[in-house]
N, C-alpha and C positions, 0 to 999 in steps of 0.2 A: 281767275280773271280771263284766261284764254278762252275758256268755255263760254263765258258771257259774250265776248267779242264775236266769236264764231257763231253763236246762236243769234246774236243781233243781226249779223250780216246775212245769215241764211234766211231769217224772217223777212229782212228787207228785200232780198232777191225773190223770195217765194211769194211775196205779197202783191203781185201784179206788176208786170214789168214797166208799163208806161203810166205816166201820171195823168189822173183824171182832171185835176185842176192845177193851176200854175204853181201854187205853193207846195204841192205834194212832192215833186221831184226835188225841190230845194230843201224841204224838211228831211228827206231821205239822206241827202248829203250832210246836212247839219247834224243829224242823229249819228251818222257814221263818224263825223269829226269829234263829237262829244265822246263816243266810245273809244276812239283812238287816243284822245287826250287823257282818258282815264286809265289807260294801260300803263302799268309800271314798266319803265324802260329796262332793257336788258337783252342779253343774247337770245333769250327764249320768248321775247315779246312777240305777240301776233297782232298785227294791225289790219283793219279792213282796208281794202284797196278800192279807192274811188273809181279807178280805171280798169278794174277787172273786166273781162269780156262781157259778163252778164250785165254789169253796170253800164258799160259803154253802149251796148245794144239796147238796153231798156230805158235808160235815163238821159242819154245825150243825143243830140241831133246828128243827122247824117254828116253834115258839114264839120261838126266838132270831131266826130269819129275819124273822118278823112284827114283832118289836120293833125290829130293826135297820132294816127297811124303813120303818116308821112314823116312826122318828127321822130317817132320811135325808130322807123327804118333807117333814117339818116343817121341817127345816133349809133345804131348797131353797125352801120357801114363804117363809121369812124371808130369803131371798137370802144365806144363809150358805154358805160353801164348805168350811169346816173343821169336820167333825163330831166326830172324835175326834183330839185333838192330842197323844196319848201312845201309846206302844206298849202295847197291851192284853195282850200275851203276856209281854213282859219287864218291863213297868211303867216308868213314867217317860218322859221325853223322849228320852234317849239311854241307851245301854247297851253294855256289852262283849259279845263273843260269850259266851253263858252257859258258865260253868265249873262243874265238879263237879255236873252235873245228875243228880238222882236222882228216880225215879218210885216213889211209894208203891204198895203193893198196893191195887187197887181195893176199895172198901168200898161195899156196896149197902145202901141204906136205903129200903125200899119200892120205888118205881119209878125211883129216882135212884141212880146209881153215882157215887161221888166218887173222884178220883185226886189225891193231893197231890204236887205237883212242887216240888222245892227246887233252888236253884242260886245261884251268885254272879254278880251282874250288874254290879258296880262294881270288880272286881278289877284292871282295866287302867288305872284313873285314878290320877293323882297324888293323894296325900292320906295320911291316917293309916291305919295297919294295920287298925284296927277297922272302918273303912268298907269297906276292900278285902275283908275276910273276912266281911262281913255276908252272911247267907244269906236270900234271898228265898223266900217260900213262897206258892204259888198252888194253890188248890183248883179243879179242873175238875169241874163237874157234868155228867154225861152221862146220856142217856136212850136207850132202844132204840126205834128207829123202823124201819118197813118201807121197803124200796126198791121199785123199779118191778116187781119180780117177787115181792114179798111176803116177802122175807127180812129179818129184823131185824138191825140193826147199831147199834153205839153211835155217837151223835153228840153234839157239845158243846151243852149247854143253857145254860151260864153259865161265866164265868171270874171267880174271886173271890180277889184278893190278900188274904192274912191281914191283919187290921187295916185294911181299906179297904172301899169300897163295891163290891158285885158289879157287873159290867159291865152286866147287864140293868137294874139300877136306874139306872145312868148313862144308858142308852138311853131309859128311861122319862122321865127328866128332860129329855133333849134333845127328846123328842116333845111336851113341853108347849107 
């Protein structure tokens, strides 16, 4: 299983750093989340890191990277080791491999393009049918930024679960 996760991550990182279309960067994160959710938990489990340096530099906006780095440094200053203790792509502490994933059509408002992603994240747990069928909705905010040769690509500027606080606001709180 470790080899599959590592191979998936390497192919994602090697496959072109910046997204050519708005859905591409979002799909990279969702694919990583699906791989992570499929890993058997344990002391030897290996998970893909959404915020590894290559991911931050290739798939996230300059503003997001700045906010993430500021929060990380503030946490280190306070001798905290755990910065984000939930899965910011699937939401919550634990989740199933996302099921019935749909990507909405990108909607551009000014300089920001939003993509709404819907999926079932609790379908594999014991419990009532209502919880299992609950659909999670996440809005990805993307902006276009230039790469090293000046070509613009869509990168993730924020992740916002419907009815929750956007990730960048959480990062600002951690940076206080």
